[in-house]
LOBA-592608 format. One record per residue: residue in one letter; x, y, z of N, C-alpha, C in turn. Coordinates in steps of 0.1 Angstrom, whole numbers, plus 5000, padded with zeros to 4 digits. Layout:
! LOBA-592608
AXYZXYZXYZ
...
END
This chain:
! LOBA-592608
M606349955200606049815202605449785218
K605949855231605249845243603749895242
K603550015235602050095235600849935229
N601649895220600849815213600349705221
F601349655230601349545239600049565249
L600449715253599149735263597749745260
K597549815246596249805238595849665238
K596749585235596149445236595849395246
Q596449425256596049325272594749435274
D594849545275593649605275592249575269
F592249525259591149505253590749355256
L591749265259591549145264590649145279
L591349245286590749275296589049255299
K588849385289587349425285586649275282
I587149195273586149065270586549025280
L587149005287586948925300586148975310
S586149085311584949165320583449105317
L583249145302582149125298581648995299
A582648885295582348735298581748715312
L582548765319582448725336580948805340
S580748905333579548925338578248855332
I578248825320577248725313577348625327
V578248575326578048455338577648435350
L577948585357577348645369575948645368
W575748715359574048715355573248605353
A573548485347572948385344572948285357
V574448305366573948235377573048275390
V573248435388571848495396570548465393
M570248475377568748435373568648275377
D569648205374569548055378569148045393
V569848135399569848095416568148185422
D567948295415566548375421565648335413
N565648345398564748345391563048405392
P563048555396562448625400560948595391
E559548655396558448625388558448785379
R557848755368557348875359555948855353
N555648925345554448955338554748945321
M553748875312554248885302552848925292
R552648975283551549015279551448955262
F549848895260549948845247548648885242
D548948935228547449005222547148935213
D545748975208544648935200545048785201
V544748735213544448565214542948555210
P542748475201541348405199540748355210
V539348375207538348365217537348235211
R537548125218536847995214535547995219
I534547995211533147955221532847845220
I532547775231532347645232530947605241
G530247495235529047475241527947485230
A528147485217527047545207526347455204
S527047315202526047185200525047155210
Q525747195223524747145236523447245234
L524147375232522847475231521847435220
K522347385208521447395199520647275203
A521147165206520347065208519247075222
A519747155232518547155240517647255239
T518047375230517147475226516847525214
G517547445204517547515193517947655189
L518647705195519247825197520647795188
E521047915182522447885172523148055179
L524648015177525448145180525548245167
I525148355169524948435158526148515157
E526548585167527348695172528448665180
G529748715178530548685189531648565184
E531648505173532848415170533748455166
D534348565160535448615155536048735167
T536348695179536548795189538348765196
T538748855196540048825204540248945217
V540848875224541648915238542848935240
T543049025250544949045255544948945270
V545848895271546248805281547648825286
S547248905301548548875306548848755316
L550148715313550448605322551648615334
R551448555346552348585358553348445360
G554448475366555248335368556648375370
Q557048275371559248275372559048295359
S560248415358560948475346561048345334
K561448235339562148155331560748095324
S559848045330558548005332557948055315
V557648175323556848315315557648305303
G558648305303559648335291559448215280
E558948105284558948005275557547985269
V556648065273555048025270554948115256
R554548015248554048055232552648095233
A552448145222550848205219549648085220
S550447985211549747885210549247805221
Q550047825233550047735242548447795252
I547947925246547248025257545747995251
T544947925256543547895252542748025257
A541548055251540548155259539348105252
T538048075263537148045259535948085262
V534448095257533448145262532648015262
D531347985272530747885272529047925271
I528847875260527247955258526347795260
S526847695267525747615266524647645278
G525147715288523847745296522947835294
L522947905281521847985276520347905276
I519447995274518047935275517447995267
E517548125263516548215253517348325241
A516548315231517148405222517448545227
N518748585229519048715234520748755231
E520748895237522548915235522848915255
Y524148855252524648835264526148865265
D526548905277528148935279528448815288
L529148725282529748625290531048615294
P531748585306533148585310533848485300
V535348545303536048475293537048365302
T537648245301538148155306539348135300
V540648145307541848165301542748045308
S543147945298544247845304545447845298
V546547795304547747795300548247655299
S548947605289549547475288550947455294
K551047545304552547525309552547595323
S553247485332553247485348553747595350
G553447615362554247775368553647885364
V552847925355552247985350550648045352
E550448185355548948175361548448345352
T547148305350546348435343546748585353
N547148675348547248785356545948875351
Y545348885342544148955336544048955322
V542448965319542148905302541249055302
N541649105293541149225285540349205270
P539049235269538249225279538049105287
G537149105302537149015306535848935305
K534948995296533748945290533648965276
V532848875268532848875254531348905252
H531048985244529249005236529048885227
V528048795232527448725219525748715217
R525548675208524148685208523848545199
V522548495205522248385201520748395197
D520248305187518548305181518548185175
R517348155171516948045162517248085147
V517948035141518048045126516947955119
E516248055111515048025104515048055088
S514147985082513848055066512248115063
K512148165054510948195052510848275034
D509748265030509648335014508848455017
V509648525010509048675007508448724995
P507848814993506948814975508348924971
V508248934956509348974952508549104945
E508949214947508349314939509049404928
V508849434915509849494911509349654904
N510349744906510049904909510849934894
V510250004886511150074875511450244878
T512350264876512950384879513550474865
G513650604865513950674857513050684845
T513250784837512150834826512950774811
P511750704808512750664789512750784786
D513050764770513250864760511950914758
D512151084749510951134747509951074740
G508651084744507550984738507250844738
Y508050794750507950664753507650664768
R506950534772506850514784506750364788
A507250334800507650184806506150144809
G506050004803504849954809505149874823
K504449754825504449694839505549594841
P506449594846507549514847507249354850
T507449254845507149154850508349064853
T508248934858509048864863508548724866
A509348614862508948484866509548434883
T510348504887510348474900509448554910
K508648484913507448574923508248584939
K508948514942509048484959510448464956
V511048484967512548464973512548394985
T513748304991513848265002514848315008
V514948385022515648435033515648355043
S517048365047517448265061518148345070
G517748335084518948435094517848395106
P518748495115518048485131516548525130
A515748445133514348475140514048615140
T514548675150514448845151514548925140
D515748925134515949005120515148955109
L514748795109513848765097512548815097
A512148825111510948905113510349065106
Q511649075104511449225099511449255085
V511749145076511949135063510749105058
S509949185050508749175044508649145028
K509949205024509549185003511149185000
A511149154989512449164982511949244970
V512949344965512649444957513649444946
A513349464933514249464922514149614914
A515349644914514749804906515349814895
V514449884884515249844868514949994864
D516250044861516350174855516250184843
V515150264837514850264821515250404817
T515950484822516450614819516950614802
G516250694792516550714782516350574773
R515650494777515650374768514250414757
N514150364745513150364737512950234730
S513650124741512949974734512849894747
S512149784745511849684756513249644762
L512949604774513949514782513549394786
A514149244782513749114782515049054790
D514348994800515448904811516648954814
Y516449094820517449174821517649134837
E518849124841519149054854519349174863
C518549164874518749264886518949214900
R519749314908519949244921518449314928
V518349204937517149224945517649274959
T517049374965517149464979516049384990
L516649335001515149335012514849465019
Y513449435022513049585025512049525036
D511849615048511349605059509849625058
Q508849635069507549645068507249805066
D508149885070508050025068508750075054
G509149995045509250025032510550115030
A511450065043512750095044513649975036
A514950005031516049875027516849835045
F516349715044516649605054517949585053
T519049585060520449575060520649465076
S521449365071521649275083522849175079
N523649175085525249085083524548925085
Y523748915091523448775095521748755085
I521648795077520548775066521048705055
T520748615050521048585033519848535029
S520148545013518948525004519548424995
Q518548344993519248214982519148274967
T518248374967518248424955519048584954
E519848604950520848754946520448814935
K519648764922519848814913517948784906
I517548854897516348784893516548834878
K515748794867515248814855514448914856
V514049034848512949104846513049154833
S511549174830511349214816510549364817
V510749464808509849594808509749624796
P508449634793508049684778508149824778
I508849874770508750014764507850064752
Y506950154755505750174745506150304741
R505750334726505550464724504050514725
V504150654729503050714734502050794722
N500850764722500050814714499150924722
N498851074716498051144719496851134714
I495551104719494451064710493351154716
P492651224706491651334707490351254714
L489751294722488351254729487151294719
T486351234717484751274711483651234719
V482351294716481151234719480151264706
T479251154707478051174697476951234703
L476551344696475551424700474251374694
K473151354702471651294695470751404698
D470151484685469151604687468051544694
G467651634704466551594712466051744719
G464651744724464451844737464251994726
S464152014712464352124704465452154703
L466552064705467852114703468552024692
T469352094687470552014677471852024681
Q472251944673474151964676474752044672
N473752144663474352274654474352394664
Q473352354675472852494685473552464695
V474152344697475152344711476352364712
Q477152404723478952384722478852264732
C480152194727480452074736481652094741
V482152074752483452094760483651984765
I484951904762485451814765487051814777
D486751754786487851794795488751624802
P489351634799490251644791490051664776
E490451724767490451684752490951574747
N492251524750492951434747493651354760
V493951234754494851124767495951094758
E496751014766497950964761497750784764
V497850724753497550584756498950514747
I498850394751499750294748499350164743
A500150114737499749954730500849884727
S500849744731501849674726502049654713
N500949674706501149654688500949804682
Q502149844680501849984677501150014664
A500949894655499949914644498649964648
V498249894662496949924665496550064670
L497950124675497750274675497450354665
S498250304653498350374640496850404636
D495750304639494550294632493450364642
I494150444654493250484662493250664660
K492250714658492050874652491550924663
E490650884669489550934683489350824690
I489150884703488350774711486850844717
N485850774708484850814715483750784725
L483450864735482750834749481550784750
G480750804736479650754736478650864734
E477150834735476150914731475851014741
I475151164734474551234745473251294740
D472051264750470851274740470651424745
L470651524734470151654740469051694746
G468251584744466851624750466551554765
S467551514771467851504785468751554790
V469851624788470951664791470551804797
H471351844810470851964818472552054813
T472052144806472952254797473652324811
G475352334807475952374819476152274830
T475852164831475952064840477151974837
P478251934839479251864836478851694838
I478851604824478251474824479951394827
S480051304834481151244837480951094829
M481951064818481650964810483450884810
S483050784809484450684813485050644801
I486250694805487550674792487850544789
K488250474802488650334803488150254794
D486750234797485950174791485850154777
K486150284770485850284752487250254748
L488350224756489550194748489550064739
P490150074729490049924720490949834729
S490949704724491449604731493349624726
G493549604737495449604737495649754740
V494749824738495250004741495350014756
S495650074764495550124777496150284779
L495450344790495950454794497450474797
V498350554794499550634803499250624820
S500350584827499950604842499850744846
G498950764852498650924857497651014851
Q497150934837496050984828494650944834
P493751014836492351044839491550904830
E490950864840490150744835488750764830
T488150914833486850964833486951084824
A486151174818486451304811485351334816
N484951484815483651544819483351634806
V482051614805481451654790480351744796
T480551874792479551984792478952054782
I478152064782476952124769476252244772
S476452344763476052504769475052524753
V474352624756473852644744473452804744
D474052874729473852984729472653054728
G471553154732470453204730469153144738
I469553024744468352934750468752944763
A467752984771467752994786467452854795
T467752814806467152734816466352774826
R465452714828464952734845464752594853
K464652594867464552534870463552524885
V462852434884461552444893461352344901
Q460452344912460252234918459052194918
V458652064915457352024911456851914924
S455751964930455351884941454351824942
K453651854928452251764923452151654917
F451751534922451651404921450351334918
A450651274904449251214902449451064903
W448851004910449250854910448050754908
N448650624904447550534897448050404902
D447450334909447450184915446750104904
T447950014899447549914889447149774894
A446749784911446349654915444749634911
Q444549504906443349474902442049484909
E442249514923441149494931441549614940
N440449654948440549744959441549704971
T442549794975443349714984443149805000
P443449715010443749765022444649895024
Y445249955015446550005017446550145013
T447250225023447250375023448550415019
V448550465009450250535002450250655006
N451350675013451750825017453150855004
I453150984999454251004990455551065000
L456451045001457451085009457951175003
T458351214991459251314982458451414980
K459051524987458051664988458251734973
S459251714968459551764956460451734946
V460151734936461351714920461951834918
E463251834917463451954905463451924892
M462951974884463051984870463852104861
E464252084850464752184841463852214832
L463652344828462752404817463752454806
R463552454794464552514785463852574774
G464152684774463552814761464052964767
S463253034757463853174759463453214771
E464553314779463953374791462453444791
S462153494779460853544782459653464783
Q459953334777458753254775458653164789
L460453154795460453074806459553124820
K459753244818459353324831457453334829
K457053314820455253254815455053114822
V455753054827455352924829455152894841
D453852844843453052834856453452674862
V454152664876454452584880453352454884
N452152524885450752424886450552354877
N451052364864450952294851451852214849
L452752174858453552054858453051964870
S453051834866452951714878453651604876
I453951514886454551384884454051284884
G453751174873452851094875453350944878
L452650894890453050764895452350654892
T453150544886452250404883452950284893
Y451950234899452650144908451550044911
D451749904917450949784920451249794934
S450449844946450649844959450549704963
V449649634956449649434963450849384960
S451849404948452949354946454149424952
L453849554956454849614965454749574982
G453649574987453449555002453749675007
V453649615020453849745031455049755034
G455749895035456949945036457350065027
R458450045029459050205017459650145005
H459450244995459850194981459750304972
T460850284961461350394952460650344940
V459650444936459050414924459450534911
K459450474897459750554887458550654886
G458450804881457950884882457850954863
V456950984860456751074846456451204846
A456951284840456651424843455951454828
T454851534833453751564825453351724826
T453251784814453151924813451651954808
V450852044811449752114803450152254800
G449852294787450052454783451252514786
L452452454783453752514784453852644773
P454452714776454352854765455152794753
S454952854742455552824730456952814729
G457852724725459252734727459952674738
V458952654747459552604762459552434762
T460452374764460652234766461352184779
L460752054781461052024796462251904793
V463351914802464651844800464051684801
E464151604794463851474801464451404810
E464251334822465451284828464751214838
D465251064846464350964853464351044864
I463151004867462451054880462350954889
E462650954902462350854916461550934924
V460550884931459850924940459750764951
E460050844963460150754976458450744980
I457950644980456550614989456350554997
E455750565008455550445019453950385020
I453550265019452550135018452450165035
T451150155038450750115050449350035051
D448949945059447849875060446849925066
T445749975061444750055068443850005075
H444049835074443049785088443849755101
V445149745101445849745111445649925118
S445450015109445550145114444350155121
D443250125112441750125117441650065132
E442049945131441949865146442549915156
T443849995155444350085165443650175171
I442650265157442050365162440950315170
T440250205166439150175173439350125190
S440650065189441350045201441250135215
D441750215205441950385215440650465221
K439850425210438250465212437750405224
T437850285224437150185234438150185250
D439250215248440250235264440150375269
S439650485260439450625264438150655272
T438750665290437650695296437150845297
D437550925285437151075284435751075277
D434651155283433351185279433051255268
T434151335264434151425252434351365239
D434051415226433751365217435451355211
S435851255208436851235201436851275185
T437851325179437751395165439251315156
V438751185148439851145141440551195130
A442051255129441951325118441951245107
E441851295095441951235081443651205076
P443651115073445051095069445451185058
T446851235054446851285046447551235034
A447651095036447951015026446650955019
H446750885006445550854996445350714999
R444150674998443850555003443850474986
T444650344983444750284970443350224970
R442650244954442050184951442350164934
K441450064931441450044913441450204904
G442150234898442150344894443150474895
G443050584897443850694901443350784907
G444350894909444051024918445151114916
S444851184922445951304926446251364938
Q447451424941447651484954448751604950
END
């Protein structure tokens, strides 16, 4: 009984001691109330002065709006302990900025509680960016990616959207040059119509442009891509007999032999068995020398070459058992068709013209080049003084049996001068000379034109 009483008294003493301690602490705190610090994290920073900045300069806040800081307050323990986060205001003033740029501006902190002051702010400055917000239109480009099913090719993509409007800071906006929509046609064998594609902005260097501050009014566009079945069509030419050659005597090689073509109407392709490049006159062709002939110009309406296919073909004619010999012809026969004698002198500037002979090797060796000449017909009065290009006609005399001349267009350059001007110059030179010795005037190498003809 006595033990229980003592235990009970001991417990009451402990309770009393604790209560006295609390009372004593409260009394001390109420009397002394010492200073202390209190930290507040994630205090939002409010940007002020934006409307004044825009009104004065046209600049707007681009970056720095969602920033927080840590604030440490100092004051009497009781006062600091009563501060709530909502009573702390952190601000950055941008009203004094004058040009588009990035800035580190100081943070100002105020507390709606007396007896409390700011100990420190971390960070003490906030990074902001200001710029003019503008808009512009950029062209839309559609790219086809991937490879369709075997035997099919993708045609040129189309879209009704030719441009999109993008907005954002002027500095970023200046880097945007186009909007690109990519269409993947991997494995397809049918056309795409009004296929919805997302557009990506690209800069002037062809790289995708990313910015958190650039927006496009149009994020997706509709694109159509035709998918064509490919046909492999052989190339042909028509050979015209001439120059002692017939098409049965020659070999014709066309490079390439075939081309891949497509058409929007498959029925059109079904009717095409070959693509004829045109006619080759065997009388004027140079054997062994490739002739470039257009493929593109010979395609039927509605048919086009597959991308990457050549637009021209090289056609080479060769002859078995018939040799060729190339000679330089420097003999010219001229004929001035002017109706009266003219005061002009004509000088032939072309020294020689290469011509090709065809026949057996033994007969070609017998050809005398002196029996070959080029006839020139012109009207010096119509042409007048100066340099001119006139047509020439090859003439032959006494060619050996079986030897023929390959027909071709011949052009010769001539120069027409006024004889009277030249004579006056020579007379003036003689009159002005003080030398007593005889002066000899050389005969000009050119011929003086007159009605009729001559040779050189």
